[in-house]
N, C-alpha and C positions, 0 to 999 in steps of 0.2 A: 488428427487429434481428437480427444474425447470431448464430451459436452462442456467441460469446465474451461478449456483453453481455446482462445480465438487467436489465430495467427494471421498477421498482415505481412506478406512477403513482397519484396521488390522485384524478384525475378532472378537476382544473382545470389550466389552462395554467400550467406552472411558471415562476417567476422565476429559478430557479437549478437547475442539474443537478449533483449530487454524484456523481462517478465514483470508485468505491472499489476498491482493490487489496488483497487479503488477504495475510497472512503466509505464510511457507513452509509448504507442505502444505495450506494453506487454499484455498478456492474461493469462488464466488459466495455460497454458503450462509453463509459465515462473517460476511458483512456484512449479511445479509438482516434481522437483528433491528434494524438501525438505523432501519428505516421507522417503528417505533413511537415513536421519539424525535424525528422530524423533522416540521416543520409542513407543511401541504399545499402550500405554494408551493415546496418543495424536492423535486425529483424524484431518487430514488435509483437509480443504475445501478451494478451490481456486475459484476465481471469474472470469467469462468470460463476459466482457462487449460487447455491440454491435459493429460490425465492425471489428472483429478479430476472429481468431481461428474457432471454430465451429459455430460462429455467423457472419462470414465474409460477408454474403449477406445482413445483416442488416445495416441500416444507423448508423454511429457512433454518439454517443451522444455528444452534445456540451454544455450541461448545467449539472453541477455536481448534483445539487439538483434534477433536473428532472430524472437523471439517478438513483439517490437514491430512488426516489418515486417508480420507477419500481422494484428496487432491494429489498427493505425492506420487502414486503410480503413474499418473498422466505426466507429471513433471519429469520423472525419471525415465519415462519412455521417449523423451526428446533425445535427439542426437547430441553429440558431445560438443557442439558449438558452445564457446564460453558464454556464461550467463551473468548478467548484472540484474539485481533485484531492485525494484522500486515499489514503495508503498506510501500511500498518503493516508494520514489519520488511522482509522482501523486497519487499512491496508498495510501500514508500516509494521503492525504486529504480525500480520501474516507473512510479510517479507522477512522479518526477523526470525520467525519460527521456521520458515522455509530454509533460510541460511543454516540454521542449526541442524536441520534434518539432512540437507545436502552434505554438510560437513561429516555427519555420521555415516553417510553412504560413500564417503571418499570422493565426492564430486562437489567440492566447495565452490561457491560462486566467486567471480572475480571482483565483485563490488556490491555493496549493500547501501542503497540510498533510502533514507528515512525522512519523510516530509510531514510536518504538522502533527507530530505525535510525541507525547511525553513517554518516558520509560514506564514499563509495567509497574515498577515500584511506586512511581509517582501517581499513576492512575489508581492503584489500589488504595491510596491514601485519601482520595477525594470523594465527595458525596456521590452516592449512587443515584442514577436517574431512571434506570430501566423499568422500575415498577411505579413510577409516578403516574397520577391520573393524566388523561390525555392532554388537558389544557396546560398543566405544568411541564409535561414532557415536551410539548411543542415549544413552550417558552424557553426551555433549556436549549433546544436546538436553535431558537432565534438568537441566542447569545453567541452562537458559533457561526451564524450565517443564514440560518433559517431554512424553512421548507417552503417552496414556491406556493403562493396563494392559489394558483390554479390547481395544485394538488389538494390542498386543504379544503377547497370549495367543492370538490367533486367527492361525494360520499364513498364511492367505490375506490377511487384512487387514494383517498385519505385512509381508508381501512387497510388497504394493501401496504401502503407506505409505512404506516405506523407499526403494522405487524413486522415488517422487515427491519425497521429501525430498532424496535424493541429487541428483536432477536440479535441484531448486530451489537447493540449496547450490552447485551448479556455476555456475548463473546468477549467484548472489550473489557468489561468490568470484572469478569471472572478469570481472565488469563493471568497466569503467573509464569514468569521466566524461570527456567531451571536454575538451581542454585549455582552461582559463580559461572553463569553462561558467558562464553567469550566467542566472538566471531573472528575467524582466521583471516578474512579479507579486510580491506579498507572499509570503514563506515563513513558515509557522507551524510550529514544531517542538514536539512533545509528547513528554515523556519520563517514564518510571517512575523514581522516586527510588532504587529498589533493582534496577534493570535492570543485569545484569552485562555486557551487550554494547553497550548504548546509553544510558549514563548521561546526565543533564542536561549534564554538562561535555563529554562527547563530542559531543552533539547541537548544542551551541553553535557548532561548527565549520561548520554549514550556513550561517551568516550570511555566510561568504565567497562563497557562490554566489547571494546575494540582491542583485539590482540595485535592488530597491525596498525595502520594509520587511521587518523580521525580528522575530519574537517567539518566546520560549521559555517554555513552561509545563510544570511538573512536577507529577506526580500520585503519590499513595501507591501503591506496588505495584512489581512486577517487570516482566519483559519483556512479560507479557500484561496490563498495566494497562488496556489499551483495553477488554478484556472485563470485567475485574474492577470497573472504575469507569465502566461504560458511560454511566450517567446524567450524571456530571460531564464526561466526555469529550465526549459528544454536546452538552451545553450549551455547552461552550467552542467546539466546531466551529460551532454555530449562531451564536454571537456573532461569530465571525470571519467567517462567511459573510454575515451581515447587514451588517457593516462594509464588506465588499467590495462588496456591492450598493449601499449608500448612497453610497460613494465614486464609483460609476459612475452614480448617479442612477436606480437601478432599484427602490428601496423607498420607499414612502410613509410 
């Protein structure tokens, strides 16, 4: 695989590949812990965007579609194992755009799972934070779950982290979904009941982009409920993935 995709294999041929996109500021490492919660027939692949993790020396992307232009050749180079897409927060927008592009290449995913992210139209209508002064920018993230004090207290870590977060928020705030975009596979929305920027009610709007089925599940927690309730979230994702496989005749 190329530098953007990290694969965690169990040793047996997978029935399903789960391609995961992390939240703003996160990287491939943010999703690595999922391996412990997935059965051996699910292959975990996580995405490392520029400006973080193993690609820290690269300039962070500020345009989501341009970042996808660079990423898609690696995704399309994967074998034809059925794919489910998962994205949390910013990662949900990447997963959504990936689904559209895979559909255009006649390789639609089996399932699209979107966690903790309002629709692009809702995001476009809310106040921008990407150009706020550092103190106000950090305060905006505090309302979502915050940046660890250990990061903010280290000048170098603070500089790198804020650079990456500003780039990520530029991608989030400038992304617009194609007009009348519809996803051919089932869409599963996951929401934290106390999430201030992607409540269950906000996430219900994703149903307008589902050409097939749509489900909405809510979990106790705020914006980072995915990490806080990882066992419950992983269990729900596995149930959704199994249903997608059965509907296509791939599970015994």
